N, C-alpha and C positions, 0 to 999 in steps of 0.2 A: 540292517541293523544298526541302533545310533551306535556311537562312539563316544568312551564314560570321557569327558574332560579332567585333565587331573584337579579335583577341586578339594581339596581338604575335606569340607563338610557338607557337601550335596549327597546325603547317606541315602535319599529317594534312590537317585543314581546309582547305586552301591549296591543296592536294594535288588534295584532292575537289573543286574550283570545277568547273563546267561544261567553261568554255572548257581545262582541264588535265588533268581525269581520264582523259583518252585517252591521254596521254603518261604517268599513272601505268601505268594497265593493263595500256598494252602491256608498260612495263617490268617488272612483275611476271610477265607470260607469260614474257616472256625468261627471267626467271630462273629460276622453274620449268623452263623447255626445257633449259635451261644443267644444271642440277642434274639432269636427266634424262639427254639428251645432247648435250655439249659441240657435238659436232659439226654439227646441226643447228639451232640457236639460231642466231638471226639478232638480232642489235642492235638497237634501236629504231631509229624516221629522224629519233627528237626532240632537237635542241638543248636548251638549259638554258631551263629557264623563268624565274629573276634569275639577271643578275647583279651582281659587285660590280666599279665600274668604279674600278681606281686611275688617274684621269689623269696624275700625277707622281709624284715622289721629293720634289720639294721642298717644304719643310713656314718658313715662317717663327715660330713658335715651338721651345721645345726641353725636351718636357715629361721631366722622368727617368721618368713611369712611362710612358712609349711603348712599348708591345711589338714596336715594328716600327723602334725607333731604330736598327738596322742598314743598312736599307733608304732612311733618308732622305739627300737632299742628294745625289745622286751624278751629276746632273746630266742622269737618264732622266726622257723624258715620252711619252704618246704622241702623236701627230702626226696631226691633224685628219683627214687623209685614212684611217687606219687607224681611225678610230675609227668612222667614219661608216659604212665599208666594213662595218664587224665590226659593227654594230647593224642595218644592212639585213642582211645573211647570218641573224643570229641571229633578227631579228622575222620572217622568213619561216620559220623551222624553230622557232617555238611559245615564244621570248623575250613576256615578259609585264613582267617591271621591271624597272629599273635604277637602280643604289644607284650614286652617288659618293662613292666613299669611300677610305681607307686608303691606308698607305702614304707619301702628302704631302698636304698640302690642295688640295682639288680648287676653289676659288673661286680662287686665283694660279696655274691653268695661263692662258692666255692666252687658247685660247678657248672657255672657260668658259659664256659666256652663247650663245657658238653651238651649245656640244652640247646644251644644257640643251632649246635651241630645236628641235633635232633631233630630239632622243630624245620629245621632246612633239608631233612630227609624225609619227613614225611610233604614235602612239596608244600609248606604253608608259607605266606608272605611273612616279614618278621619286622618288629619295629622296635628299637632300642633306644628308651630315654633315661638319660644317665646325667650322675653331676659331672660326669669329664674325669674323676677323680681315675681310675682305673682303665683308663685309653689304652691301655697293654694288652689287655685281655679281649678288647674287641680287634684291633689290630695283627692278633692270633686268629681270630675266625673270619676276616675280613674276607677273605678271600671267599669264603660260600656262601656270600652275600650275593644275591641279585637284582635286577632291575627290579625297581618298585622297592625294595626295603629300607629301611630308614635308619637314619642315626640323628636321634636330636639332643642335645646339651643344655640344659640348664642352666642359662650365664647371669643373666636378668642386671647386664651392668657391661657399659664402654671401656669403663676406667678399671687399674687396678686397687683402687682404696674400694671403690663401691663394690667391687666383687667381694670381698674381704667381709667387709660389715654387711652384705647382703647374704653371704651362704658360709663364714664364718669355720672354713675348712681347718681340717686336724691334715697337721705335717707341712711339707714344704710341699704347698702347692699355690701355684700362681694363675690367673687369667691365661695368660702370657703362654706357661706352659701346656696348658689344655687346647688351645688355636693351634698352636704349633701339632698336637696329636693328631687332632683333626686334619689337619694337612696333612700328613704323613698316612692316613688312612685313605686317603681320598686318592696316595700316590699306589697301594697299594691293589684299592677298587673302585676307580673312577666309578662306576654302576652308584656305588652307595648312596640315597641322596641324605646329606648333612643338613642339618636344620640347627639355627640360632636359638634359641628359645628366649624370649625376651619379658616377663613378666613385667607391665607397668604401672611403680610403683609412686604414688604423689605425696606431696608432703600433708602430716595431719595423721596418716592412720598409724595407732594404734592395736597390738596385738600383745596378747597378757602384761599389759604395762608399759611397752617397748615402742618406742617411736619409729616405725622403718623404717630404713635409710632414703629417701626419694632418686631414682634415677630417672624420669619424667627425661630431664637436660642430656642423659647421653645416647638418644635412640641414632644420632646422626653417628656418635663415635662406633654403637654395634654394628650400622652397616659399613662404616668403614674393615671394623675387623672382620666383618664376615667375607667382605671382597679378597681382603689380603689373604685369609687363612684359606680360601676354596669351599667357603659354603655354598650350599646351592638356594639356601633362604634363610631369608631373618623370618619368625613367629612373633606377631607381638601381642598381648591378650593383657587385659586389665587385671589388677589383682584381686584375687577375691577372700572373702572371709568366711570362716568359720563361725555361724552363729553357737552361742556356746548353750541357748538351751535347744535348740533343735536339731544341734549338730548337723545340720545345714551349710552350704553353701553358698553365699552372696554378695552381690556390690554393694560398697556402702555400707554404711552402719549404724549414723542415723540421716535419716532423709535432710537436705540441706540445699535447697533448690538455689542459691544464689551460687553458695561452693562448689555444687555440683556443676555447674557453668561456668565457672575459672575452669574446673580442673579438666573436662572436655575440651576446651578454647587449647589449652595449654597442650595438651595432647596433641590434638589435630593439628595444631602449627610444626610441633614437631614431627607430628609421623609423614606431614607431606614432605620436609624437608629430607627428611630420611630417602622416604620414596622416590627422590630427586636423585640421592645421591647414588640410590642403587642401579642407574641407568644401565638399567637390562641387565647386567651382569649376575646379582641376585633378586633374586625372586622375595618380595615380602608379602607377607601372608597376618592378614586381620584375623581375629578370633570370631567365630559368631555374637559373642556379648561385647566384644571392643566395636565392633559395627553397629551393633545396638545401642551402645551406647554413646555414640558419638552423633549415633541420628538422633537421641535422646527417646529413645522406643523401651532402653528397658525393660519397662512395666509390663508389656506385651509381651516376652520370653517368659514371664514369669505368670502368665497365663495360658496352664495345662489342658488338655483333655482328660476328662474324667481317667481313661485308662492311658497308662505309659505302654506302650505300645515296642517301644525300643529294648525294654528288660526281656523281650522273648529274642532279639536278637545276637543282642550283648551282653557278657557278665564278668564277672570280677571275680578271680581266683585266686585264695591268700592266703597267708598260715592260718589263719582265722578263721577261712570259711568261705565258701562261695555269696556273693552278695548283685543284685538286680542292677545297681547302680553305681559305676565310678565315682559320681559327687558323695554315696554314701556306702561308701568302705569303710568295714568296721559301724557301721550304725547295725544293730540289735535287729533293728523290725523289716529292714533291707537282706537280711539275711536268708536264704533260700538253700542252704547247707552248708556242710561243714566240709573242713578243707580233704576229705580222700569225698567227695560229692560226685566225682567225674571219673573215679576211680574204678572203671567196669563199667560195662551195660549194666547192671542190676542196680547200681550205684547211681547213674546218669538219668535212668528210669524214675529213680525214688524222687532227687532231684525235680525233675521235669515237672516232677506231680507237684513238688513245693512251690517249684515256679507258675506253676495254671494257678493255683490258688493267689498267689502273690497277682497276676497280672486281673483274677476274677475280681480281687480284696483291694487292692492298694489304688486307691482315689490320688491319682497327680494333684485332681485340679485343686485340691484340699491341702495335701501332703508336702507339694512343693509350690506352694502359692506365692513364699519369699524365695524362689528359686531361681536365677536366671538361666536357665537349662538349656545344654548345647545340643542334645534334641528336639527340642522342640519344635522346627519346623517339621520333620519327617515325621515324628509322633503325629501332629495334626495334616502333614499327607496322607499317614494310613486312617486314619480316623476319618476325614474328608470322601475317600476312597470307598472306606466300607457301605458310610452314608450312603453313597450316589446310586448303591446299588448295580453298577457298571457290573458288565462279565468281569472276572480277573484274567480271561483270554487278551483282555483289551490294552490291558499293562505295556505301554511300549518296552521292547528289550532293548539294553545295550550290552556292548562286547564287554568282554572280562578284561579288568585293567586291576582296581584297590581294591582291596576287600577291608582294608581299616577303619572300626566304626569308633 
């Protein structure tokens, strides 16, 4: 059995893990039967491997670059009963990881600590993406987190002034206080993987008439901060824009080859310097779309197969419903269920029937032609294996390690 190297975005390897590969094999078999004869093809019995769990739409920051700004502070949230019953139902049907992320700030949900403990009691891997404003609540549950669980803080700055302009936090909150909170959590439980999330913003990005504060020259300082405050990694990713017409995420607003070349050169220079500063003490992660941007191959990530296979393996459960793609949370035609759609086996079966319809009818090649897709590589890997005709038993198995999708 192969061992899964801890790569954040090698989703095809994650789907080949020993406790997940049955789901992958059944899905590929179903797709082949579907393409031969849709009448006899039976949808696989598995639910998602991983879910993004959006606890609330409430947020105490006002980040101008937030791609989910239109969803925030509506008063909607998931109640504890729905969350617990949904997690129970999904865990019995193949769920292996939960990511508390998106839509709003998860740590300000009144039941955050209860939800973390409940998820860990069910044997699930857990990730928390937070703005860092309520790290006291993470500290309160830090002891239940295990090897493989992670805490990622959205900071996007190396200096206080840029942090404040980029996030507009409410109350007396500073970059330094958040960094200190992370270091305290690592003292409580060194097993937790802590990440310094950094969305790279370059000059000239305008969102809703507001020009974002550039931070491309602070990448060095972010790595210095990460080293000083016991972070395990810094995750660099380019700024995404939400296209107003389609409500999809994309890179660059208006094509301008000369400008793009200048931006890429500047990012590359600062990234090289940041990686040198890491000195092996802090890991530097490059997002899929950042890698493609630097290689000037962004256009390749916009070429999708007809079928988005990833939606079978990971979904988003939010107060406004269940969505088949994290990049399309809140977009009605990506909605496959309401907020109670996983709250029991009957609910799950109904939602899975809608998911089957989505997989059959959602044309990713057309719908996502402007999207720099995070799941591009795994979608094509699955598509090519389906077309190859090779027996599913030939798919090599890797040992269990990382179930986050």
